[in-house]
C-alpha positions in Angstrom: -61.0 -294.4 -217.3 -64.4 -295.7 -216.4 -67.6 -293.9 -215.6 -67.4 -294.0 -212.1 -63.9 -292.5 -212.2 -65.0 -289.8 -214.4 -67.9 -289.0 -211.9 -65.5 -289.1 -209.1 -63.2 -286.7 -210.9 -66.2 -284.2 -211.4 -67.2 -284.4 -207.9 -63.9 -283.6 -206.7 -63.5 -280.7 -209.3 -66.8 -279.2 -208.0 -65.8 -279.5 -204.2 -62.4 -278.3 -204.7 -63.7 -275.3 -206.6 -66.5 -274.5 -204.2 -65.3 -276.2 -200.9 -68.5 -277.9 -200.2 -71.8 -278.6 -201.8 -75.1 -280.5 -201.2 -76.0 -283.9 -202.5 -78.1 -282.4 -205.1 -75.3 -280.0 -206.5 -73.1 -283.1 -206.6 -75.6 -285.1 -208.7 -75.8 -282.2 -211.2 -71.9 -282.3 -211.3 -71.9 -286.0 -211.8 -74.7 -285.9 -214.3 -76.9 -288.6 -212.5 -80.1 -288.6 -210.6 -79.1 -291.3 -208.3 -78.4 -290.6 -204.8 -76.5 -294.0 -204.4 -74.3 -293.4 -207.3 -73.1 -290.1 -205.9 -72.6 -291.7 -202.3 -70.4 -294.5 -203.7 -68.6 -291.7 -205.6 -68.2 -289.8 -202.2 -67.2 -292.9 -200.5 -64.2 -293.5 -202.6 -63.2 -289.9 -202.3 -63.3 -290.2 -198.4 -65.7 -287.2 -197.7 -66.6 -285.4 -194.6 -70.4 -284.2 -194.0 -71.1 -281.1 -191.9 -72.1 -281.2 -188.3 -74.4 -278.4 -188.9 -77.6 -278.6 -191.2 -78.5 -282.0 -190.3 -75.2 -283.0 -192.3 -76.4 -281.8 -195.9 -73.1 -280.3 -196.8 -70.0 -282.5 -198.2 -66.3 -281.7 -198.6 -63.1 -283.4 -199.0 -60.8 -283.9 -196.1 -58.0 -282.2 -198.1 -59.8 -278.9 -198.4 -60.7 -277.9 -194.6 -58.4 -275.8 -192.8 -59.1 -276.9 -189.2 -58.4 -274.9 -186.2 -56.9 -275.9 -183.1 -60.2 -277.5 -182.0 -60.4 -279.4 -185.1 -63.1 -276.9 -186.6 -63.7 -275.6 -189.9 -66.2 -273.0 -190.9 -67.2 -272.7 -194.8 -69.8 -269.6 -194.7 -72.5 -271.1 -192.8 -71.6 -274.7 -193.0 -69.7 -276.3 -190.2 -67.4 -279.1 -190.4 -65.2 -281.2 -187.8 -62.1 -283.2 -188.3 -63.9 -285.6 -185.7 -67.3 -286.5 -187.9 -71.0 -285.4 -186.9 -71.9 -283.6 -184.2 -72.1 -286.4 -181.6 -68.7 -287.4 -182.2 -67.4 -283.9 -182.3 -69.1 -283.1 -178.8 -67.6 -286.0 -177.3 -64.1 -285.3 -178.6 -64.3 -281.6 -177.4 -65.5 -282.4 -174.1 -62.6 -284.8 -173.6 -60.0 -282.6 -174.7 -61.2 -279.7 -172.9 -59.2 -278.5 -170.1 -61.9 -277.6 -167.7 -64.8 -279.6 -169.2 -67.6 -277.4 -171.0 -71.0 -276.1 -170.2 -73.7 -276.5 -172.8 -73.6 -272.7 -173.4 -69.7 -272.8 -173.7 -69.7 -275.7 -176.2 -72.5 -273.8 -178.2 -70.7 -270.9 -178.6 -67.5 -273.1 -179.8 -69.3 -275.1 -182.5 -72.0 -272.5 -183.4 -74.9 -275.0 -183.3 -77.3 -276.2 -180.6 -75.5 -279.1 -178.3 -77.8 -279.6 -175.6 -79.7 -282.6 -176.9 -76.3 -284.2 -178.1 -74.6 -283.8 -174.9 -77.4 -285.4 -172.9 -77.5 -288.2 -175.5 -73.9 -288.7 -174.8 -74.1 -288.8 -171.3 -77.1 -291.4 -171.6 -74.6 -293.7 -173.5 -71.6 -293.1 -170.7 -69.6 -291.5 -173.3 -69.1 -288.3 -171.2 -70.1 -287.5 -167.7 -72.0 -284.5 -166.3 -71.2 -282.8 -162.8 -72.6 -279.8 -160.8 -70.0 -277.2 -160.4 -70.8 -273.9 -158.6 -74.6 -274.4 -159.5 -73.7 -275.0 -163.3 -74.0 -278.5 -165.2 -70.5 -278.9 -166.7 -69.8 -281.9 -169.1 -66.6 -283.7 -168.7 -64.6 -286.8 -169.7 -66.0 -290.0 -168.7 -62.7 -291.4 -167.5 -62.5 -291.0 -163.9 -58.7 -289.8 -163.7 -59.5 -287.1 -166.4 -63.1 -286.2 -165.2 -61.2 -285.3 -161.5 -58.6 -282.9 -163.2 -61.3 -281.1 -165.2 -63.3 -280.7 -162.3 -60.2 -279.4 -160.1 -59.4 -277.2 -163.2 -62.7 -275.9 -163.4 -62.9 -274.7 -159.7 -59.5 -273.3 -160.2 -60.7 -271.4 -163.4 -63.9 -270.0 -161.3 -61.4 -268.9 -158.6 -59.3 -267.0 -161.1 -62.2 -265.6 -162.4 -63.5 -264.1 -159.3 -59.9 -262.5 -158.7 -60.0 -261.0 -162.1 -56.6 -262.5 -162.9 -55.0 -265.5 -164.2 -51.7 -267.6 -163.0 -49.8 -266.5 -166.1 -49.9 -263.1 -164.8 -48.5 -264.2 -161.4 -45.6 -266.0 -162.8 -42.2 -263.6 -162.7 -39.4 -264.0 -165.0 -37.6 -265.8 -162.7 -39.9 -268.8 -162.3 -40.4 -269.0 -166.3 -36.7 -269.2 -166.5 -36.8 -271.9 -163.8 -39.3 -274.0 -165.6 -37.3 -273.9 -168.8 -33.9 -274.8 -167.2 -35.5 -277.6 -165.1 -37.2 -278.6 -168.3 -33.9 -279.0 -170.2 -32.5 -281.5 -167.7 -35.0 -284.0 -168.3 -35.8 -286.8 -170.8 -38.0 -286.8 -173.5 -40.8 -288.7 -171.7 -40.3 -286.6 -168.1 -40.4 -283.4 -170.6 -43.8 -284.0 -171.9 -45.3 -284.9 -168.4 -43.6 -282.2 -166.6 -45.2 -279.7 -169.3 -48.3 -281.1 -168.8 -48.1 -280.6 -164.9 -47.1 -277.2 -165.6 -50.0 -276.5 -168.0 -52.5 -278.0 -165.7 -51.3 -275.5 -163.1 -51.9 -272.6 -165.5 -55.6 -273.6 -166.0 -57.4 -272.7 -169.2 -55.3 -272.3 -172.0 -52.5 -273.7 -170.2 -51.3 -276.2 -172.8 -50.9 -273.5 -175.5 -49.0 -271.3 -172.9 -46.6 -274.0 -172.0 -46.2 -275.0 -175.5 -44.9 -271.4 -176.4 -42.9 -271.3 -173.6 -41.1 -274.6 -174.2 -41.3 -274.5 -177.9 -43.4 -277.7 -178.0 -46.5 -278.6 -180.1 -49.6 -278.0 -177.8 -50.7 -281.5 -178.7 -47.5 -282.7 -177.0 -48.2 -280.8 -173.8 -51.9 -282.0 -173.5 -50.9 -285.6 -174.2 -48.4 -285.6 -171.2 -51.1 -283.7 -169.0 -53.7 -286.8 -170.0 -51.0 -289.3 -169.1 -50.0 -287.7 -165.9 -53.7 -287.2 -164.5 -55.4 -290.1 -166.3 -52.9 -292.6 -164.6 -51.6 -293.8 -168.3 -47.8 -293.0 -167.4 -45.4 -295.8 -168.6 -43.2 -296.6 -165.5 -41.1 -298.7 -167.7 -37.2 -297.9 -166.7 -37.9 -296.7 -163.3 -35.7 -298.0 -160.8 -37.1 -300.7 -158.4 -36.7 -300.5 -154.7 -33.2 -300.9 -153.6 -32.2 -300.2 -157.1 -29.5 -297.4 -158.2 -25.8 -297.0 -157.1 -24.7 -297.9 -153.8 -24.0 -295.3 -151.0 -20.5 -294.2 -151.0 -20.2 -295.2 -147.1 -21.6 -298.3 -147.7 -19.1 -299.2 -150.5 -16.5 -297.8 -148.3 -17.5 -300.3 -145.5 -17.3 -303.1 -147.9 -13.9 -302.3 -149.3 -12.4 -302.2 -145.6 -13.9 -305.6 -145.0 -12.8 -307.2 -148.0 -9.1 -305.7 -148.9 -7.9 -306.5 -152.5 -4.2 -307.7 -152.8 -2.5 -306.2 -155.7 
């Protein structure tokens, strides 16, 4: 085993023991004063940097236990499966049912995001719209952006009423949703689950996933396909396709009788 591999093992051992570490701490573990040497070791280990604390903390991809948003907190250090703060903010805005205000996103990621959101908007990676007097950051894709805007308006209306759509779903409707879902093929199931999740508003992906025994990511995928105009129409019958009407078949039989 070469010196580089030895240092890789020492860094891996430290990170597995402590979950994360600073560059200086990794230098001590690798017995080197060279920043480049440690960075080469980290590159071979496929490392992650924190999106908090200006990226000064390091960990390995196998260590974090990411939540449903793809975030992980190790004491005060915050990590994301998406990378740095800019990448994380962009991905979270794209995934949000109803977009995010800066305040809402800050509460989720636990760091200041206003400058990052404005930077992403200027780059065209996300969009900003004004809804009910508040700036909301939404997906740059027009179809998904429109869906998020509608969802935001629906959520605001529900908040004023003090209830959510899930409170209004009777058992009969839930049973009907499950029954209709069972009659569909795989692609149709995903799209239908996405449609019903969109009707439910914030948290709809999770609720439909629980009702239909699906992964919430599958529901989200169906919702994005449906409202983003990315539905694969292959296999859909063209106009005039399918079985002929019974009456038409009967007329043809009378006009052209067969002989035994």
